[in-house]
N, C-alpha and C positions, 0 to 999 in steps of 0.2 A: 571356415575360422582352424583360428588357431586355439587348441585347449587351453584352460585357465590363465586365461590374459584379460579375458570381459569382467566386467563387475556383477556384484549378484542379481538383479532386480525381484526386489521384495514388496510390499501391501505397505503403504506407506498408509496416516492418520491426515490427516490439513482441517487445520484447527487455525480461523479469519477471528479475528481483533470482531469482529463482529456475534459472535458467538458459530455462525456456523461449520459445520465440519463435513468430511467426508473421508472417505478412503477412494486413493488411488493407487497406481506402484509408480517405482521409482527406483533408483540405485545408490539414493541415499544410504547409509552408513546404519540410519539415528531411526527409529522405532514408527515417532512422530513428528509434524514438522507447521511450524506455524508461523503466521501471516501475516499482512495488516490489510491487504481488502481486495475482493471475493468476489466472486459473478452477482452473487445477493448483494453485494453489498456500495457494489461501481458503480459512479454516477456512467456511464454508455450502456453497458449494459442493465439498472434498473428508472432508470430514468428521470432520477431526483438528484438535482447539487448537492453534494457536503463538503461544507468547507473545513478541511480540517490542519486547525490550529495548534498545532502543541505548546510553540510558547509564547504566544500574546505575538508571534514575527508581523499580520498583518495590522494588529493596529501598531508597531513598531511603525509599519512600515506609514502606514497613516498618517502617525504624529508627527514623522523626521516629513514626510513630501507634503506637510498638513498647509505652511508657511511658503513655501517655494511654488505651490498649484494659484494662492491668494495675489504672488507677485509677481504671478505669469501673466494674469486676470486685471493687473492693478495698469496693465503698462499698453 
């Protein structure tokens, strides 16, 4: 391998939005990394489904298309 062309591999602390923290190694230039979902809170790994609705988008979608489902059922 060529010298001085590879990024430095260092330890990084990862913090999830659920509060879980762990250490890993990465070529990331920062010492800390913030993520939204980890293996402790992801539905695939935890077996619990969690609906993430940041701006009420699910409710907006239901309100927008509620009249559509009523019209199609009436036909």
